[in-house]
C-alpha positions as CSV (number, residue, x, y, z in Angstrom):
1,X,-4.8,-13.9,10.9
2,X,-2.0,-11.7,11.9
3,X,-0.6,-9.0,9.7
4,X,2.9,-9.2,8.0
5,X,5.6,-8.1,10.4
6,X,8.2,-8.5,8.2
7,X,6.6,-5.7,5.2
8,X,4.4,-3.4,4.4
9,X,3.1,-1.6,0.9
10,X,2.3,2.5,1.2
11,X,0.7,4.1,-1.9
12,X,0.5,7.6,-2.0
13,X,-2.2,8.8,-4.2
14,X,-4.1,12.7,-5.4
15,X,-7.4,12.4,-7.3
16,X,-5.9,8.9,-9.0
17,X,-8.9,6.6,-8.3
18,X,-9.0,4.5,-11.5
19,X,-5.1,4.0,-11.4
20,X,-5.8,3.1,-7.5
21,X,-8.9,0.5,-8.5
22,X,-7.1,-1.3,-10.8
23,X,-4.1,-1.4,-8.2
24,X,-5.9,-2.6,-5.8
25,X,-7.9,-4.9,-7.2
26,X,-4.1,-6.2,-9.1
27,X,-2.1,-6.5,-5.5
28,X,-5.1,-7.4,-3.0
29,X,-4.3,-11.0,-4.1
30,X,-1.0,-11.4,-4.7
31,X,-0.6,-9.4,-1.0
32,X,-3.1,-11.2,0.9
33,X,-1.6,-14.6,0.6
34,X,1.0,-12.9,3.1
35,X,-1.1,-10.7,4.9
36,X,0.7,-7.8,4.1
37,X,-0.4,-4.2,4.9
38,X,-1.5,-1.9,2.7
39,X,-1.6,2.0,3.4
40,X,-3.0,4.8,1.2
41,X,-2.1,8.0,2.0
42,X,-4.1,10.3,0.1
43,X,-3.3,13.7,-0.8
44,X,-6.5,15.6,0.1
45,X,-8.2,13.6,-2.8
46,X,-11.2,15.8,-4.6
47,X,-12.6,12.7,-6.9
48,X,-13.6,9.6,-5.9
49,X,-10.4,8.0,-3.6
50,X,-12.6,7.6,-0.7
51,X,-15.3,5.4,-1.8
52,X,-12.2,3.4,-4.3
53,X,-10.5,2.6,-1.1
54,X,-13.6,1.8,1.2
55,X,-14.5,-0.6,-1.4
56,X,-11.5,-2.7,-1.1
57,X,-11.6,-2.1,2.6
58,X,-14.3,-4.4,3.3
59,X,-12.2,-7.0,0.9
60,X,-9.0,-7.1,2.3
61,X,-8.6,-6.0,6.1
62,X,-5.0,-5.1,6.4
63,X,-6.1,-1.7,4.2
64,X,-5.7,1.4,6.0
65,X,-6.8,4.6,4.9
66,X,-5.4,8.2,5.3
67,X,-6.6,11.0,3.8
68,X,-4.5,14.6,4.8
69,X,-7.2,17.9,5.0
70,X,-5.2,19.8,2.6
71,X,-3.0,19.0,-0.4
72,X,0.6,19.0,1.3
73,X,2.4,18.2,-1.8
74,X,3.7,14.8,-3.2
75,X,7.1,14.5,-1.5
76,X,5.2,15.6,1.9
77,X,2.9,12.7,1.3
78,X,4.9,10.4,0.5
79,X,6.8,11.0,3.8
80,X,4.2,10.8,5.5
81,X,2.7,7.8,3.8
82,X,6.6,6.1,4.8
83,X,5.6,6.8,8.3
84,X,2.5,5.0,8.3
85,X,3.5,1.7,8.9
86,X,5.5,-0.3,11.4
87,X,7.0,-3.1,9.5
88,X,10.9,-4.0,9.1
89,X,10.9,-3.3,5.5
90,X,8.3,-0.6,3.5
91,X,7.8,-0.6,0.0
92,X,6.9,2.8,-1.5
93,X,4.2,1.9,-4.1
94,X,3.2,4.1,-7.1
95,X,-0.7,4.1,-7.8
96,X,0.3,2.9,-11.5
97,X,3.1,0.1,-10.4
98,X,2.1,-3.4,-10.7
99,X,4.1,-5.6,-8.5
100,X,5.0,-8.9,-10.6
101,X,3.3,-11.8,-10.3
102,X,6.2,-13.5,-7.8
103,X,7.3,-9.6,-7.0
104,X,6.0,-10.7,-3.3
105,X,7.4,-14.3,-2.7
106,X,11.0,-13.3,-4.3
107,X,11.4,-9.9,-2.0
108,X,10.1,-12.0,1.3
109,X,12.3,-14.3,0.3
110,X,15.1,-11.8,0.2
111,X,14.5,-10.8,3.0
112,X,14.8,-14.0,5.1
113,X,17.9,-14.8,3.5
114,X,19.5,-11.6,4.9
115,X,18.3,-12.3,8.1
116,X,20.6,-15.6,8.2
117,X,23.6,-14.0,7.5
């Protein structure tokens, strides 16, 4: 089972472990249908973000975690997160945003159609 080369999800976060835990619980079932990678860019959280991500990494092999040594600010963390994937498209996702159930299939279909033009 290979990772999806078209789309990755990046989630920058800072001290929002509860939101992130819920986000991963909701999104992993949607993303695993398509082997879409998830990249978490942790801006030096002091809560249990690392433990939450470690728990989900055991469930989903296409989940990667990166933690900044110091807090570099939200904009720099967003920029860093966007540089992690090597896919054609990247979806920057807030740790509180919820992708609609048909959102991934709709987006991949749109990507496929745009490649045919």
